[in-house]
N, C-alpha and C positions, 0 to 999 in steps of 0.2 A: 408451434408457437406456445411461447411461454408468456403468461399472464406477468405484467410488470408495471411498476410505478416508481416513480421518483420523489423521495422526501427531501423537501427544499426548504430555505427560510430567507428572509429579509437580509439576516446577518449572522455572523458567527455569534454564539451564545444563546440563541433562541431556543435551542432544544432538539435540534436535528438528531443528535446520536442518541439521546434519550428515547425519543419517538421512533426513529429508525429501528433500532435495536429491540425495543419492545414490541414494535409491529412484527419484526421478524420472529421474535421468541413466541408472540401470541399465535401467530399462523403456524408456527412449527408444533406447537402444544396444541394445535386443532386438528392435527395430523397431516398437514400439507407439508411437502417437499419444499424448503424455502433456499432460494439462493440467494445469498447476500454479497452486495456490490458497494464500493465507496468510489466516489468521483475524486480524481487528483491524487496526489502521490502517497497520501497518508498512511503509515503502516499501523497506527495504533487502534483507530477504530474498527478495521477488520478483524482485529482478534476478539473484541466484543461482539461482532457480527457473527464469527465463526462458534463462539460459545453458544450464541442464541439459537445456531441452526444446526451445528454439527456439520458443517461444510466450510471449505477454505474460504475466508473471506478475500474477494479479488477486487483490485483496483481498476477503474477505466479513466485512463488519462490520456485526453488527446492531443495534449503538448508533447509529452515523452514518446507515446506510440503512433501518434498521428491520427487524424479523424477517422481515417478508412478502417483502423484497426479496432475501433471501440465496440461495434456491434459484432464483429466476428468473436472477440473476447469474451464479450457479454454471452453470447450463445455457448461459446465454449463452456463457460461457468456454470451456467444455467441449464445445461443439457440434462434433461431427465426429471427436471423440476416441475412443480407445479405453478409455482409464482415467484418473482424476482422482486426484492425490495432494493432499491439503490440509493443509498445516503449522498446528498449532495455536498460541496464544500462551500464555505464562506457564505456570502449572499448569492441569490440565484443567478444575478446576471454579473457576476466577479468571476473574470478567468485571469490569464497569464497577462501579466502588467504590460500595457500599452500595446496589446495584440487584440483589440476588440472581444469578441465573445469567445476566442480560443479557449478551451478547456475549462470553461464556466460548466455549473450545473446546468444552465439552459441550453447551452451547445450539446452536452452530452445526452440530454434529455430530447431534443430534436434528433440527434443521430439514431438514438434508439426508438423514436416515435412512441414514447411514454407519457402517460400524463402525469402531471406534477401535483403534489400536495404540499401546500404551503404551509409550514409550522411558524405561528406568530407569538411572540413571547407578549401577552395582553396585559401583563403586570401593572403597567402605569399608563393605560388607556382605556376608553370604553368606545364612543362613536367614531373617533379618528380611525379605530381599526378598520372600517369600511372604506376610507381613504386609501390607507396604506394598500389593502389587499386589491382595491381596483387598480392603483398604479401598477402592481406587479403584474397583475392578470392581463392588463392592456398594453403593456410596454412593447411587447414582442407577440406579434399574432402567430407566429411559429411554434409558440410555447402554449402548449394546451394545459391551462389551470383547471385541474379536475376538482379540487376542494381545499379547505383549510381545516387544521387542528390548531385549536386554540390553546396555548400553554401557559402555565403560571397562573390561571384563572383565581382570583380570590375568594369567591363566593358563590353561591347559587343566584344572587342579585346582580353579581358583576357578570355572570354567565349570560343572564337573561339580557342585559344591557347589551352584551356583544352581539349575541345572536340577533337582536332586534335591529342592531345597526348594519348587520350584515344580509338582512333579510332581502334587500333589493340589490344586491350587488351583482347577483348572477353567479356566485360563487358559494357552492352549498358548503355548510359547516358539518364536518365529517367527525369531529371529536371536540371535547373540552377538558383539559387536564388540569387539575389543581396542583399546587406546589406541593412537592413531594420529596424531603431531603435525602429519604432513604435511596432514591434511584440515582443519584448523583455520584458519579465516580470521582476519586481525588483527583488533583491535576498537580503538575510540578513544572518545570522550565521548559519543557518541550510538549505540553498538552497532558492529556490524561494519562495517568499510571497504566502501563499495561497489564494485560489480563495475567500474562505468566507470572507477574509479581504479586498478584493480589489473591489468588487461590480462591478459597471459599466466600470471601467478601464479593469477588467479581459474580459467582453464581448468584449470590445474593441479590447484587445490584441488577443482573439482567432479569431475574424472576419478578423483581419489584416493578421493573421497567414494563414488564409483559403483563402483569396485572393492572397496572395503572392504565396501559392502553386499552386492554380487554374490557376494563370497567368504563373508561371515558370515551372510547371512540365507536362508531358505527362500523363493526368490522365486516358485516354483510356488505356495506356499501363501498367499502375501500377495497374488498375482494372483487366487487361488480367493476368498479373503476379499473384495476389492474388487468382483468379480463376484458376490458374494452380495448385495450391497446391492439393495434392491427399486426399482422404477420410481418417479420422483418425480412427482407430480402437477403440473398447470399448466404453462403456457407459458413459453419462455425469455424474458428480458428482451430488449428491441430498443431501441437508440437513436431511431430515427426513429419508432417507436411511441411512445416516452417523450415525445420533443419533442412530437409532434402531439398526445398526450393533456395535456401540461400547459399547452399554450397553446390548447387548444379547436379545433385545425385539423385537417383531412384532410390527408393526406399529400400531396395536389397542391392544397389550397386556399392560404386566404389567411393571413398571420400574423396574431398577435392585435393588431398594430398596423393591420390593415386593408390592407398592401400584399402586393404579390404577391413570392412568394419569390424570392431571387436565381436568374436564369438560368443554366443549364449555361455556363460560360466567364466568367460575371461574378460567381461567388463572391468575397467579400471575403477577402483573405490575411490570416490570423491567425498570427502569428509564435509558436512554442512554444519558450521556452528549455529546452536541454538540454545534453548534454556532462556533464564529470566534477563540475562546479561546482553544477549544478542538475538531480539524477537523480530528485527526488521528485515524481512524478506519477503519477495514477490513469489506467490505459488508457482507462476510459471517458469522461473529461473529453475527449480528442481525437476519440473516437468521437461523442459528444454535439454537439461543435461542427460537425464535418463533417455530421451529420444535421441541425443547424441551418442549413445552408448555407454554411459557411465552407470555405477551402481552408487546411487546416492544414499550415504549412510549419515544420519544426525548424530551429533554429539554435544554434550554441554560443558563447555569451558569451566564453569563453576565446579564441577563435580567429577568428571572424568579425567583420571591422571593419565590416560594415553589416548593416543589417536585411535580411530577404528582399525583393526587388523586389514594389512594390506593397503592402508592410504597411499594413493599415488597424486593427488591434488586436494586443495583445502579451498574453501569458500568461507569466507567469514563476513556476514552482512553488518548491518546497523543495529543499533541497540543502546543500552545505556551502560558501558562499561564503567564511566565514572562513578554510577552508585554501587559498585562491586569491585573496585580497585583493589582494596584488601584482600576480598577472598580470590579474585583472579591471580594476584601476586603470590598469594600462598600457595597457589597450585603449580609449585616448581616442577614437578615432572612433566606436566603437560606443556607449560612454557618451552622448557627443553626439548620436547619432542617436536613442537611447533618451529623452533629454531633450527633443529636439525633437519627437517624437511625442507624448510626454504634454502638452508645452506647446500643442500644436495642439488639444487636446481630444480626441484618439483614445482609445478604451477601453483601459485597461490594467490587468490584474488580477494582483495579486501577493500570493503566499503565503509568509510565513516568509523563506526565504531571497531571495525576490522583494522583499520588504519591505526586507531589509538592502542589497540592490543598488540600490534607488532612494532610499536616504537621502544625506545629503553625504558621509558618509564611513564606514569601517567599520574599527574599531582604527587610526584615524589616515590610511588609505588613501582617498583621493577616490574615490567612487562617481558615481552618475547624478547626483545632487543634485535629484532630481525633489521629494523632502520636505525639508523644512526639520528635519531630525531627524538624530541620530548614533547610530551602532551600534558596540558592542563586545561582547567575549566577556566571560563571566562565570563565576563559580564555581559559581552556582546552576543546577540543571537544572530547567526547566518542563517539566512532563510530565502529560497527563491528559486525558480527554474534556471537552467543554464544552457547554453549550447556551446558545446565543446569538441575539439578536435584531438586525435591521438596525435602524440608529439613524435612518439617512437613506435617500433615495433614490440609487442608484448605478448604474454599468453592470452590475451584477449583480445587484441585486434592489430592490424598491420598500422604502420604511420600513416596519417592521413585520413582515417576513419572518422567520421562525424557522429556524434550522437548527441541526443538532448537528455537532461538529467535534471536533478535538483539537489540542493544542499539543505541540510537541517540539522544545525549543531550549535553549541554553546561553549565549545572547546577550541583550542587553538593547537597548532601542531608546529614547532620551530625546529629546523628550518620548514617552510610550507611545501617545498618541493625538493627533490633529490638533484643528483648530478644530471641524471635521465628524468625528467618530469613525467607524469603520466599525460596529463591534459593540457591542452592551451585554451583558454576560456575566452568567448566571444563576449568580453567586456570593455568598457573603455579604456582601462588599462592594459589590456591584453595580457592578464597573469597567467602564470603556469603555476600548476598544482599537481602534487601526488609523486609518487616514486615508481620506477621500474627499474629492477635490477635482477639479472639472471632470470628466474620464473617467478618472480614476485610483481604483482601490480596492486598498488595500494593507493586510495584516493579518498577524499570527502565526497567525492560525487557519486549519488545515488543513480542507477541507470535502470532501464526496463529492458531485459533481454529480448521480450518478443518484438520490438521495435528493430531489432539486429540480431536474428537467432543464429548468425554465423559465430558469433561471441562464444555460445555455448559448445559449438562443433569444434572451433578451435582450441578452447580451454582442454576439451575432453581429448582431441586428438594428440596434445601435448602430454596429457596425463597417460595415454597408452603407449607414447612413443619409447 
């Protein structure tokens, strides 16, 4: 049993990330092994969580992975830890649009049987805070409201008024935090600036958050609340079992293609893009690729002029190539290596930022030229969950495969789809999107491979062919 709690808020901007990250770091500084988690598809907050705990930040998404995988994925990430902190998304009860509680923080809290701590921005209220907290605590009897943390409190007198108002609410006050500009992380067009781009400043921000939480919160009460969570039934998710189950193979048996799995030392090298320009990746993707028999080797397209030795496949996730277009363009040796790998027919999987990197150019700066398409920044934000079906066979999935994902970008690729598109979207306009050509699968759609482990197996099998 892993002690656990969920950090939620009435709305975005209340201070969830600051409090959750600070709480993780404060628990870790106290000598506890802390497991960090984030509700929803967000890639950026988990980077701060990883900095605070020294463990991979992991997402819990009931839309993309399905409600049945939330607890197993949580148990997988939290294995061996003393306490887990789960940062919520948006407001406590905000989920997938038009689908009730699905994928909301409240939904995930119920699936984890975890108590909720509500972070309230108290900067512009006093007695009204009691009505707000009462409403959130009583809205859904299935959600256990374990306490409230008052954020952006103006003064000692302000704190006294707030505590007095909440005295009869039945929800204990577990902390009160003053306004502290030094704990705020800078933002831009897609949210917070990722940890990989901030270096020492990110460390200082996390340390300041930890100190603020340690001083302003009842740490013993918060840990006791986390330890009050009951045991979770069921087994933890395991990438090897997931791949074996998806392909109908025993752990030491044959692959679905009828070939023996790669022998130790003969694992195909799969290059995984990283660094400041490509920070968006779910930890489970690398774990599934490894479980499927690959040797996953990270590299940084901003600095490495060659792909890792022996590369047989390439995975380029999301990130911010638009912020580094001149530097990426200047690395001509790597752009040529990527183009040559794609021309050879080797498997290449690219999501969002990876799609931009494979285009002819990005904001006028030459990219890899694998796709006959051009990319540019846009004023319009594209954001939301998607239901998609694979239009054609590819290195990731056979035609007809249904997957859920999300889009999150402020760029445009023209054309938006190739002669053979990657996905058909279940939208009113039934649009097609992305590119499939030889071994390349490139698309804006972010997916979570834990929902379809056969994707990793298919990709690695093609790499080994």
